[in-house]
C-alpha atoms as a printed R data frame, in Angstrom:
   type eleno elety resid chain resno       x      y       z
1  ATOM     1    CA   UNK     A     1   0.000  0.000   0.000
2  ATOM     2    CA   UNK     A     2   2.749  2.440   0.906
3  ATOM     3    CA   UNK     A     3   4.456  1.864  -2.427
4  ATOM     4    CA   UNK     A     4   1.301  2.565  -4.471
5  ATOM     5    CA   UNK     A     5   0.513  5.731  -2.508
6  ATOM     6    CA   UNK     A     6   4.102  6.882  -2.988
7  ATOM     7    CA   UNK     A     7   3.807  6.311  -6.736
8  ATOM     8    CA   UNK     A     8   0.493  8.189  -6.795
9  ATOM     9    CA   UNK     A     9   2.057 11.099  -4.886
10 ATOM    10    CA   UNK     A    10   5.041 11.253  -7.262
11 ATOM    11    CA   UNK     A    11   2.754 11.104 -10.278
12 ATOM    12    CA   UNK     A    12   0.546 13.867  -8.850
13 ATOM    13    CA   UNK     A    13   3.564 16.080  -8.194
14 ATOM    14    CA   UNK     A    14   4.786 15.424 -11.727
15 ATOM    15    CA   UNK     A    15   1.418 16.481 -13.190
16 ATOM    16    CA   UNK     A    16   1.337 19.641 -11.074
17 ATOM    17    CA   UNK     A    17   4.889 20.537 -12.103
18 ATOM    18    CA   UNK     A    18   3.998 19.914 -15.725
19 ATOM    19    CA   UNK     A    19   0.993 22.239 -15.482
20 ATOM    20    CA   UNK     A    20   3.089 25.018 -13.946
21 ATOM    21    CA   UNK     A    21   5.852 24.645 -16.502
22 ATOM    22    CA   UNK     A    22   3.310 24.749 -19.328
23 ATOM    23    CA   UNK     A    23   1.817 27.955 -17.926
24 ATOM    24    CA   UNK     A    24   5.265 29.548 -17.686
25 ATOM    25    CA   UNK     A    25   6.092 28.456 -21.210
26 ATOM    26    CA   UNK     A    26   2.776 29.784 -22.549
27 ATOM    27    CA   UNK     A    27   3.399 33.191 -20.979
28 ATOM    28    CA   UNK     A    28   6.792 33.576 -22.618
29 ATOM    29    CA   UNK     A    29   5.687 32.260 -25.990
30 ATOM    30    CA   UNK     A    30   2.226 33.812 -26.144
31 ATOM    31    CA   UNK     A    31   3.240 37.076 -27.833
32 ATOM    32    CA   UNK     A    32   3.238 36.682 -31.571
33 ATOM    33    CA   UNK     A    33   5.095 39.262 -33.619
34 ATOM    34    CA   UNK     A    34   4.055 37.956 -37.049
35 ATOM    35    CA   UNK     A    35   0.760 39.484 -38.118
36 ATOM    36    CA   UNK     A    36  -1.809 37.084 -39.541
37 ATOM    37    CA   UNK     A    37  -3.517 38.543 -42.575
38 ATOM    38    CA   UNK     A    38  -6.574 37.472 -44.535
39 ATOM    39    CA   UNK     A    39  -9.031 39.094 -46.912
40 ATOM    40    CA   UNK     A    40 -10.557 41.157 -44.097
41 ATOM    41    CA   UNK     A    41  -7.366 42.960 -43.064
42 ATOM    42    CA   UNK     A    42  -4.797 42.539 -45.858
43 ATOM    43    CA   UNK     A    43  -5.267 45.810 -47.765
44 ATOM    44    CA   UNK     A    44  -5.594 47.994 -44.676
45 ATOM    45    CA   UNK     A    45  -2.547 46.465 -42.999
46 ATOM    46    CA   UNK     A    46  -0.300 46.624 -46.059
47 ATOM    47    CA   UNK     A    47  -1.272 50.217 -46.864
48 ATOM    48    CA   UNK     A    48  -0.730 51.360 -43.278
49 ATOM    49    CA   UNK     A    49   2.942 50.281 -43.078
50 ATOM    50    CA   UNK     A    50   5.854 51.813 -44.997
51 ATOM    51    CA   UNK     A    51   7.663 48.470 -45.158
52 ATOM    52    CA   UNK     A    52   6.089 45.056 -44.635
53 ATOM    53    CA   UNK     A    53   7.205 41.535 -45.555
54 ATOM    54    CA   UNK     A    54   4.353 39.108 -46.234
55 ATOM    55    CA   UNK     A    55   4.872 35.360 -46.359
56 ATOM    56    CA   UNK     A    56   2.294 33.335 -48.259
57 ATOM    57    CA   UNK     A    57   2.422 29.898 -46.682
58 ATOM    58    CA   UNK     A    58   0.686 26.540 -46.858
59 ATOM    59    CA   UNK     A    59   0.162 24.423 -43.756
60 ATOM    60    CA   UNK     A    60   1.030 21.253 -45.679
61 ATOM    61    CA   UNK     A    61   4.380 22.667 -46.889
62 ATOM    62    CA   UNK     A    62   7.384 21.290 -45.015
63 ATOM    63    CA   UNK     A    63   9.501 24.335 -45.895
64 ATOM    64    CA   UNK     A    64   6.831 26.692 -44.569
65 ATOM    65    CA   UNK     A    65   6.633 24.750 -41.289
66 ATOM    66    CA   UNK     A    66  10.420 24.861 -40.989
67 ATOM    67    CA   UNK     A    67  10.470 28.602 -41.655
68 ATOM    68    CA   UNK     A    68   7.685 29.474 -39.171
69 ATOM    69    CA   UNK     A    69   9.701 29.587 -35.907
70 ATOM    70    CA   UNK     A    70  12.599 31.423 -37.580
71 ATOM    71    CA   UNK     A    71  10.177 33.893 -39.173
72 ATOM    72    CA   UNK     A    72   8.662 34.535 -35.732
73 ATOM    73    CA   UNK     A    73  12.135 35.105 -34.227
74 ATOM    74    CA   UNK     A    74  12.985 37.531 -37.018
75 ATOM    75    CA   UNK     A    75   9.692 39.369 -36.500
76 ATOM    76    CA   UNK     A    76  10.396 39.777 -32.784
77 ATOM    77    CA   UNK     A    77  13.835 41.243 -33.511
78 ATOM    78    CA   UNK     A    78  12.710 43.487 -36.379
79 ATOM    79    CA   UNK     A    79   9.746 44.841 -34.416
80 ATOM    80    CA   UNK     A    80  12.166 46.721 -32.170
81 ATOM    81    CA   UNK     A    81  13.765 48.611 -35.092
82 ATOM    82    CA   UNK     A    82  13.013 52.294 -35.579
83 ATOM    83    CA   UNK     A    83  10.900 52.283 -37.684
84 ATOM    84    CA   UNK     A    84   9.784 48.708 -37.063
85 ATOM    85    CA   UNK     A    85   9.887 46.193 -39.898
86 ATOM    86    CA   UNK     A    86   6.601 44.310 -39.951
87 ATOM    87    CA   UNK     A    87   6.476 40.626 -40.849
88 ATOM    88    CA   UNK     A    88   3.112 39.123 -41.743
89 ATOM    89    CA   UNK     A    89   1.759 35.869 -43.072
90 ATOM    90    CA   UNK     A    90  -1.164 34.758 -45.231
91 ATOM    91    CA   UNK     A    91  -2.495 31.211 -45.409
92 ATOM    92    CA   UNK     A    92  -2.283 30.543 -49.162
93 ATOM    93    CA   UNK     A    93  -4.783 27.693 -48.818
94 ATOM    94    CA   UNK     A    94  -7.461 30.030 -47.491
95 ATOM    95    CA   UNK     A    95 -10.392 29.961 -49.899
96 ATOM    96    CA   UNK     A    96 -11.090 33.699 -49.567
97 ATOM    97    CA   UNK     A    97  -9.038 35.707 -52.011
98 ATOM    98    CA   UNK     A    98  -6.768 38.379 -50.601
């Protein structure tokens, strides 16, 4: 009995630690610097910025998935420039035309 309760306690502590670490990770990674554009905001966003880089991506594309975290890192760095360089993305598989 003592062994099973010890295992249950360890497992419970592991789950609690996992929940806290996930919350800490979510807080640091929650800010997205890449703007997500679609037909409702594309024209307004592009016309409002002097310089903007727009990536047209496809979720099924391996190269696009590989680029995504690096694109986000670049956007976070470039957003602090004066003037900021805006990086945006458009889902090329979206049925609505941009």
